[in-house]
N, C-alpha and C positions, 0 to 999 in steps of 0.2 A: 557939336556935341559928339562925344566919343561913341563909336559903335559898340555894340554889346556882343558878347559871345552867344551863339545860338546853341546852347547846350541844355539838355534835359537829362538829369541823372535818373537811372532806372534801378530800382531795388532788385537784388537777386539773392537767392539763398543757396548755400552749399551744405549738404549733409554728408557726414562721413561715418562709415561703419568699420568694424574691425578688419574685414576682408574684402569689402567692396566699396568703391568710392561712388557716391551718388551726387550728381550736380543737378539741382532743380532750379528752374528760373520761372519767374512770373512777374508781371507788371502790376504796380499799384496804380489805380486810376480813380476818378471821382465815383463815389458811392454813398447813397443816403439810406440804403436798406438797413433794417434792424440788425442784421448780422454784422455789417460793417461798423455800425455804431457801437456794438458790443465789443468788437475787437479793439476799436479806438479806446474805449474806456479801460480795457485790460492793459493796453500798452501805456496809457496815461498813468495807471497805478504803478506799474513796474518802473516807469521813468522817474516817478517821484521817489521810489525806493532806492534809486541810484544805479540802475543797470544801464550801461552805455548803449548796448544794442537796442534796448527799448527806447532810449532817448532818440537814437538815430531813426528808428522805424517810425516813432511818433512824429518826428520832423517830416518824414516822407508823407505821412498821413495828412498833416497840416498842409504840406506843399501841394499835394494832388487833390485835397478835399475828400479824403477817404474816411467815411464815418464821422465827418465833421465838416464845417465850412472851410473852404480854402483860405489860408491865412499865411502869407509869406513871412510876416514878422514873427509869428509864433513858430513857424518852421525853422527860421534862422536861429531863434532862441534855443530850440532843441538840438540843432546841429552844433551850436557853440557849446552847449552843455556837454554833449557827447565828446566834443573835441577837448574840453577842459579835463575830462576824466580819462583821456587816453585813446579816443577813437580817431584813427587816422582818416577813416571815411567821413567822419564828422568834420574834420578839418578841411577835407577836400570839398565837401558839399557846401560848407559855409563860405569857402572862397568863391565857389561858382555863383552862389546867390548874391554875394557882395558885388560881383562883376556884372551880373545879368539883370537883377531886379531893380527897377527904378525906385520902389518904395524903400529899399534898404541899401541902395547903391553907394559903395565906398571902394574906390579902386585900390587905395593903399591897404585897407583891411583885406580886400580880396587877395591881393598878392601876398600879404603876410600869412594868411591861412593856407594858401596853396604852397608856399615855401615850407611851412611846417609839415604839411603832408609829404612833400617831395623829399624833405630831409629825413623823414621816417620811411623812406623807400616806397611811397605810393607812386608808382610809375606813371599813372595817368596825369598826376599833378606835374611831374617833371616835363612831360610832353606838352601840356597846356602852357606852362610857363615859357618853354622854348618857343612855342608859336606866338605867344603874346609879345615877347621881346623881339622876335623877328619881324613882327608887323609894326605898323605905325599908328595903331588905333588907340593905344593907351599912353604911350610915352614916345619920346624920340626913339627911333630904332636903335637897339643896343645889341650889337653883334656879340660882344663879350658875354653878356648874360644869356643870350640865346644859345651861344656855343656851349656854355656850361650845362644848361638844363637839357638841351637836346642830346648832348653827349651822355648825360646821366640816364636819360630815357633809353638811348641806344644800348648803353652798357648793361642795363637791366633787361634787355631783350624785348622792349615794347614792339609788338608786331606792326604797329602803325607808323613807327618812326621812319622806316625806309621810304614809305610812301610820301611822307611830308618832305623828306630830304629831296626826293625827286621833284617835288613842286617848287621847292626853294631854288633848285638849279634852273628852273624855267622862268624865274622872275628876273626882271631887269635889275642890274647892279649886283647880282649874286657873284661872290668871289670866294672860292674855297679857302683862300689864305686867311679869311676872316673867321674861320671855324676850325682852328687847329685841334682842339680837344675832340670835336665831333669826327673829324677826318681820321684821327688816331683810333677812335672807338670803332669806326667802320672798318678800318684796315685790320684791327686786331680781332674783330668778331663780326664779319659781314652777315647781315640778315637778309635772306631772300624775300622778295615780295611774292607771297603765296596767294594763289587764287582762293576765293572763299569756298568753303565746303558746301555741298548741297544742303539745303535747309530741310529739317524734319518737321513733321506735323506735331500738333500739340499732344497727340496720343502715342506717337511713335517712340519706341525705346531702342537706342542704338548701343550695341555692345562692341567694344574694341579691346582685344587682349593687349596688354602692355608688353613691349619688347624687353623692358628692363626688369620686370618681375612677373610673377604669376597672378598678380592681382587683376581682377577683371574690372574694367571701368564701364559703368552703365550711366548713361545720361537719361534722366527722366524729367519730362515736362509736366509738373504737377499743378494742382489748383492752388490759388492764393490762400484759401482757408487752411488747406493742409500744411502749407508752409508756415503760416502764422501759428498754427497749433504746435508745430515742431519747434519753432523758436520759443514760444511761451513755455513749453515743457522744459527746454534747456535752461531758461532763466530761473525756473523754479528750483533747479538743482545747482544753481551757481550763487556765489557771493557777490553782492553789489560792488561794482568797481569804485563807486563813490567813496566807499569806506575802506578800500584796500590801501595798504601802506605802500609807499613808493619803494621800488627796488633799486633805484639808481641806474637802471639800464636805459640805454638809448632806444631800445626797442619798445615802441609804443603801440598798444592795441594788438589785435590779431590779424593774421593774413586773411585774405578772402577765402582761402581753402579751409581755414579753421573757424570762420565766422559765418553765422547763419545769415545775418544781414550784411550785405556788402554793396556799397555804392560804387558803381562803375560807369565808365563811358563806353557805350556799346557802339556797334557799327554805324547806326543811324546818326548818333551824336557826332562821331568823328567825321562823317560825311558832311554834316552841317558846318562843323568847324573848318574843315578844309575848304568848303565852299566860301565861307566867310573870309578866310585869310588869303586864299589863292585864286578866288574867282570861280564863277559857275562854269566857265569854259573848261577849267582844269578838271572838274568833277565829271563833266560830260565826256571829255576826251578820255579820261581814265576808264570810264565805263565802256566806251566804244572799243577800247583796246582789250576788253574782256578781263581786266585785272580786278580781282575781288577787293572789297574793302576790308 
């Protein structure tokens, strides 16, 4: 039986104001309290009205059992609905579920959805595809496909791409000649492996003045209810994507910076992925060297 990716997507929320960028993150987890049930009902209503962000967040609620019973099949349905109406993060999460979850497992569909997300410039999808094709867990190892997707992730500046490339080089049978696009991308725009920044507490606010502008960047770690309220407020002032006319553009959905709900692969997920493909010894050695994830 093919191995599965050990990935868990975490929901995050980004809020932007006119002169200050606020990035707030929180995790959705199991919750049966009345307040969680109430939020679940609200998101279910907005999802039915055709809001893609509501569909995606509802999928997260089903996946983690937040305000409802955990139900992977219903979660997948919501991710697919969001993907259908232009959500790149919905495409990505649907692909991950198709690869991970035995109840809905379909490798071909998983790859199909990941490729949709990658072609719409969702860089995490490009990196995951490159990892999949470099491994032998899903298909015969395909260096040409791995080269294409890893190069795309590198060109888009994925900070985790250099770390995976280093692990590739440590594997038996690795040959740089098999990855011409990736080698070109690295030569054209080398990305340094940077140590992870010090972690902040849930109540800490970090201020960093931008070198490129006078805009002050403030990172705030808020509560999940506050973030839900912010997203629901934004939905009330927006038109449902389900009823929007197609523009003919290849740009699908919003970027993470412009979207309140944003499915991403965070550090812990990448570590599990690297562990899966490169072996536990690689992760341990990497940590021993003091290099951040």
